[in-house]
Structures are given as C-alpha cells and as structure tokens.
C-alpha positions as CSV (number, residue, x, y, z in Angstrom):
1,M,6.5,174.6,-128.3
2,A,7.8,175.2,-131.9
3,E,10.8,177.4,-131.9
4,G,9.9,181.0,-132.8
5,R,6.2,180.5,-132.0
6,K,5.2,182.2,-128.8
7,I,1.6,182.0,-127.4
8,N,0.4,185.4,-126.3
9,A,-2.1,184.8,-123.5
10,D,-4.1,187.9,-124.4
11,R,-4.7,186.6,-127.9
12,V,-7.4,184.0,-127.8
13,K,-7.0,182.5,-131.2
14,E,-3.7,181.3,-132.7
15,V,-3.6,179.3,-135.9
16,G,-1.8,176.2,-136.9
17,L,-1.1,175.0,-133.4
18,T,-0.6,171.3,-132.5
19,Y,-1.1,169.3,-129.4
20,D,2.6,169.9,-128.5
21,D,2.2,173.6,-128.7
22,Y,-1.0,173.4,-126.6
23,A,0.7,171.1,-124.0
24,A,3.6,173.6,-123.7
25,I,1.4,176.5,-122.5
26,D,1.8,177.2,-118.8
27,D,0.2,180.6,-118.2
28,G,-2.4,179.5,-115.6
29,N,-5.3,179.6,-118.1
30,R,-7.3,176.7,-119.5
31,Y,-7.6,176.3,-123.3
32,E,-8.9,173.9,-125.9
33,L,-7.5,173.4,-129.3
34,A,-10.0,173.6,-132.1
35,G,-8.8,173.1,-135.7
36,G,-5.3,174.3,-134.8
37,Q,-6.8,177.4,-133.1
38,L,-6.3,178.1,-129.3
39,E,-9.6,178.8,-127.6
40,L,-9.4,180.4,-124.1
41,M,-11.9,178.7,-121.7
42,S,-13.9,180.8,-119.4
43,P,-13.1,181.1,-115.7
44,A,-14.1,178.3,-113.3
45,P,-17.6,177.0,-113.8
46,L,-20.4,177.9,-111.4
47,V,-20.8,175.8,-108.3
48,T,-24.1,174.4,-109.6
49,H,-22.4,173.3,-112.8
50,Q,-19.8,171.4,-110.6
51,I,-22.4,169.8,-108.4
52,V,-24.3,168.5,-111.5
53,S,-21.1,167.2,-112.9
54,F,-20.1,165.5,-109.7
55,E,-23.6,163.9,-109.3
56,I,-23.7,162.6,-112.8
57,L,-20.2,161.2,-112.2
58,I,-21.3,159.4,-109.0
59,N,-24.5,158.0,-110.7
60,L,-22.5,156.7,-113.7
61,S,-19.9,155.3,-111.3
62,R,-22.5,153.3,-109.4
63,S,-23.6,151.4,-112.4
64,C,-20.8,151.6,-115.0
65,E,-17.4,151.6,-113.3
66,L,-16.9,147.9,-113.8
67,D,-17.1,148.3,-117.6
68,Y,-16.0,151.9,-118.1
69,F,-13.4,154.4,-117.2
70,I,-15.2,157.5,-116.1
71,L,-13.1,160.7,-116.2
72,H,-13.9,164.3,-115.4
73,A,-12.6,167.7,-116.4
74,P,-10.0,168.7,-116.8
75,V,-8.9,165.9,-119.0
76,D,-7.5,166.3,-122.5
77,V,-9.4,164.5,-125.3
78,I,-6.9,164.4,-128.1
79,L,-9.0,163.9,-131.2
80,S,-6.2,164.9,-133.6
81,P,-2.9,166.8,-133.4
82,A,-5.0,170.0,-134.0
83,E,-8.1,169.2,-132.0
84,V,-8.0,168.8,-128.2
85,R,-11.1,169.2,-126.1
86,Q,-11.9,169.1,-122.4
87,P,-15.5,167.7,-121.9
88,D,-16.9,167.8,-118.5
89,L,-17.2,163.9,-118.3
90,V,-15.9,161.1,-120.5
91,L,-16.6,157.5,-120.7
92,I,-14.2,154.9,-122.3
93,H,-15.0,151.2,-122.3
94,R,-12.3,149.2,-120.4
95,K,-11.8,147.0,-123.6
96,R,-10.6,150.2,-125.4
97,M,-8.1,151.4,-122.7
98,E,-5.4,151.6,-125.3
99,I,-6.7,155.1,-126.2
100,I,-5.9,156.2,-122.6
101,S,-2.4,157.6,-122.2
102,K,-0.7,159.5,-119.4
103,R,-1.4,162.8,-121.4
104,G,-5.1,162.1,-122.0
105,I,-7.6,160.3,-124.1
106,E,-6.1,159.8,-127.6
107,G,-9.0,159.1,-129.8
108,A,-12.8,159.0,-129.7
109,P,-14.3,158.1,-126.3
110,D,-17.6,156.2,-126.1
111,L,-19.4,159.1,-124.5
112,V,-18.8,162.8,-123.8
113,V,-20.9,165.0,-121.5
114,E,-20.9,168.8,-121.7
115,I,-22.7,170.7,-118.9
116,L,-23.8,174.1,-120.1
117,S,-22.6,177.3,-118.6
118,P,-23.6,180.7,-119.9
119,S,-20.1,181.4,-121.1
120,S,-19.9,178.0,-123.0
121,L,-23.3,177.8,-124.5
122,K,-22.3,178.5,-128.1
123,R,-19.2,176.4,-127.9
124,D,-20.9,173.4,-126.4
125,K,-24.1,173.4,-128.7
126,I,-22.5,174.4,-132.0
127,D,-18.7,174.0,-132.0
128,K,-18.3,170.9,-130.0
129,I,-21.3,169.1,-131.5
130,K,-19.7,169.4,-135.0
131,S,-16.2,168.4,-133.7
132,Y,-17.3,165.4,-131.7
133,A,-19.4,164.1,-134.7
134,H,-16.5,164.7,-137.1
135,F,-14.2,162.6,-134.9
136,G,-16.7,159.8,-134.5
137,I,-17.7,160.0,-130.8
138,P,-20.7,157.7,-130.7
139,E,-22.7,159.5,-128.1
140,F,-22.9,163.0,-126.8
141,W,-24.9,164.5,-123.9
142,I,-25.7,168.1,-123.2
143,V,-26.9,168.9,-119.7
144,D,-28.5,172.1,-118.7
145,P,-28.1,172.6,-114.9
146,D,-30.7,175.4,-114.9
147,T,-33.5,173.3,-116.2
148,G,-32.3,169.8,-115.3
149,V,-32.6,168.6,-118.8
150,L,-30.3,166.1,-120.5
151,E,-30.2,166.0,-124.3
152,Q,-29.0,162.8,-125.8
153,Y,-27.3,162.8,-129.2
154,V,-26.3,159.6,-131.1
155,L,-24.0,159.6,-134.1
156,H,-25.8,158.5,-137.3
157,E,-24.1,158.8,-140.7
158,K,-21.4,161.2,-139.3
159,R,-24.1,163.5,-137.8
160,Y,-25.6,163.7,-134.4
161,E,-29.4,162.9,-134.0
162,L,-31.1,164.2,-131.0
163,I,-32.8,160.9,-129.9
164,D,-34.1,161.7,-126.4
165,I,-34.5,164.4,-123.9
166,F,-34.6,163.3,-120.2
167,Q,-35.9,165.3,-117.3
168,N,-37.4,164.9,-113.8
169,N,-38.0,161.1,-113.0
170,E,-37.5,159.8,-116.5
171,L,-34.9,157.0,-116.5
172,V,-31.8,158.1,-118.3
173,T,-30.7,155.1,-120.5
174,S,-28.4,154.8,-123.5
175,P,-28.6,152.6,-126.6
176,N,-24.8,152.4,-126.6
177,I,-24.0,152.1,-122.9
178,P,-26.3,149.6,-121.3
179,C,-25.2,150.3,-117.7
180,V,-26.5,153.9,-117.7
181,S,-29.4,154.2,-115.3
182,F,-30.3,157.3,-113.3
183,T,-32.8,160.2,-113.3
184,M,-32.2,163.9,-113.7
185,A,-34.4,164.4,-110.6
186,A,-31.8,162.4,-108.5
187,I,-29.1,164.8,-109.9
188,M,-31.1,168.0,-109.4
189,D,-32.2,167.1,-105.9
190,K,-28.6,167.3,-104.7
191,I,-28.3,171.0,-105.7
192,P,-28.8,173.3,-102.6
193,D,-30.3,176.7,-102.7
194,L,-27.3,179.0,-103.3
195,S,-27.1,182.7,-102.9
196,D,-25.9,184.9,-105.8
C-alpha cells in the first residue's frame, strides 16, 4: 500500500486507490475497486445464490472446459489499475490464457456472470454493466436466482444490448461461446426447499 495511505475498514469509499492498494488490504472483508474507489462487498451470499453459481459452473464445465478456463468467485478481474471486479463466474478462452496471472485475470474475459443478491442488485445491474461494457467484455449474464431467469447482454458499439432472456426449458446458447448449452430449469431444479 502506498506509504501514508491507510485504509479504514469502516469507510467504504476511498479515492485514488490502485490494484496494489487493494491487494494490500487484509482486514477480513471483501472489496471491489471501482474507478479507484474501494467498495465493501456484502457478507457471504445466500445459499441459493451459491447453489445457482455452482450449478451454472458445472453445466458450463460439461460443455466448455476443453476450450475455456471457467473460474468462480472470489477471483480478481483486473480491468485497469483502478478497476478490479469479482464476478461470480468468468470464462476465458484457452487461446487467451496470457491474461491469466497468479493474481487474477488481467484484462477482459470472454464472459462474466453475475448472480443477483438483494444487497448487490444495484451494483450488478447498474454499476457493473457500465464497467464491463467500458472495458470491452464481449458478453455479460445476469442471473436472478429467485425467478430462474438469465438475462444475456452482448457488447455492441461499446454498450450492452439485451439480446435474450432465458427461463425454464429454453436452451441457453451464446453467439460468442458456441459450447454453451444448458437450461435454467436444470439449474433451478437443483435448489432444495430451504428454511429461512
């Protein structure tokens, strides 16, 4: 961390931070770095969120692992020295493995997936969609574990366009990632009835 700059864990936003500052934080919390500002992430996601993430990971692995590295949170996606995100799932084509380092993904992955939580709704649907488009990530999915809906966004002229919405037994496919093939019903059927 830069000398003289101390991160106060009680203060959510600090300005002018870089990846090195972010990486030096060891206070037991999880953060993202957005435009040089530290953003405290919410406590651990709900179990439903985690099951949906795991099931999408399993389904993507079945059809895509020969061609793609498939990583899950927490993993740093270092888009710039002042922009570090932690998507729920990340795909990087094996031909682009030069963007993978020991510290994280250093550049734009081929696909990022965010699974909504009540505490991350605004960040995922407003802040991250702008950030991911700005840094040229070709495809972005938002998954709602409450409704079992997957929104598919594809980058077009530096902005995301919502090109499809998948639910139930509709086959999830991708214009950029030909190996993608699963249904949201297959994901949602794995979620047990859980007590509050």
